[in-house]
Steps between C-alpha positions, in 0.01 A plus 500: 500500500495577875639242741245249626543624857390848393188350342425307818530819704254676270263205526524520879400866489204414278381241750546746787294764320228251407480360853485850651222611265299184569557483877134559587385226264753256642379579851137468394542138387745410776818476293848605609645823353791327327590323176306187595187691600506715188542195277205332674290814450573492128401135487170582673433782253565267206278231647220748568515627142471150351136417423575154366489189715683297239878474555540420130345825383715671237385841622574485873470873566244757390594857412599627845698187582688526171581866574638402841709227341635737235580778748703269723679330212592825330650656814626226732798392293857592414429634151647839410168687523133414560347345192841456336459138394678587177829691493695561180873566531664608170853360461471379856793570730714686245592835654668678210338350193595691186169403345225586745223378272314173499694180447405238242481231768269465801520270800180457702587409860221352713501517881463210741338485844839580653479478878139618490590855395456527123767710330630546148777246447815433294590870502860451617588197289348646184682831559834319524425303185393813315815692595715216368302496176533878482879465510484243219277713279234770538236308302530199729347679802138425588203662670321330790130485579459405865167331573369424849191336647443656845184290543711181508249333270731367228400796281131410518372811681479839332557844650130528589497191722323275251616183329571671170874501551602296198323736260637814670859376517490364147372829357759708686793272414392470136474879465836562669684239293354592161781745400777245563660262251593243767307426819612258772328406827654396832371420848553292815237294686170691456694723261614191310136401473430847364769467233339174383145635529586784261758309296286545188604867506872421474685517170846382610513294823332414830684410822301361795664408832299256716157595362175364642294343222218324681382701800264234629605441860815713457625622840623827349144616431359679806194670349174336604325638191733314263230240447552167317332650195735800494805277551391272215440799273849631580663162427314451172587851382867452590516176302334664197746789513800266509360287217460815292848630584712185482501489120635857477723566802744320727350409838727413793349360820738458795408313817683436828650161584221419745242550226 
């Protein structure tokens, strides 16, 4: 994957283009033509598109607001290409694989919040591991399905800006993993939460580093539309997934000393 600095430069260009194109609207409402002004303009647009006065409403945005949310999420990120929440990498990291076909094993790697710029993760470490396994034996190498949530919603928002993320991610991961004999999941922080949320799809193991289980009052969650009801639904679904998976696969949860 590209270096993070390269992604940040691209993101800066996106902001510059967006601010330039919306200069007249920023001036019209008295906002500065910079990152802060543009962010405030987006917030105003979201607020104006919300017909509900209830902060606990599950559906915070109507159609146009959801489209705005989806457009921003799908482009303002460090993912390989717009809309590329899912990226399959056959025999990941192996340059001269004798067998270029599909492996029998799949690792699903979920992305975290990072530093605010969502990117596919674990690419380097999984490539090193795969090359070592490739030296030991061709059949030991694995494919990787990289999964990212550019909406920073703990995999609750779908690609259309609605809260149908669990269904969309589950369907895509299930379809991608169906041909494999062994499926493992891994993730850190929000990605660790993702690995537990979809742990029922694993057939071999699940590894979660510092996952967030209960999002109620969690400082990592910055979305105002992650209402108490949505957070509770997420937590309950995660617990059900783990309860379903624990009898079949090994689940490893690692937390820092301070936790």
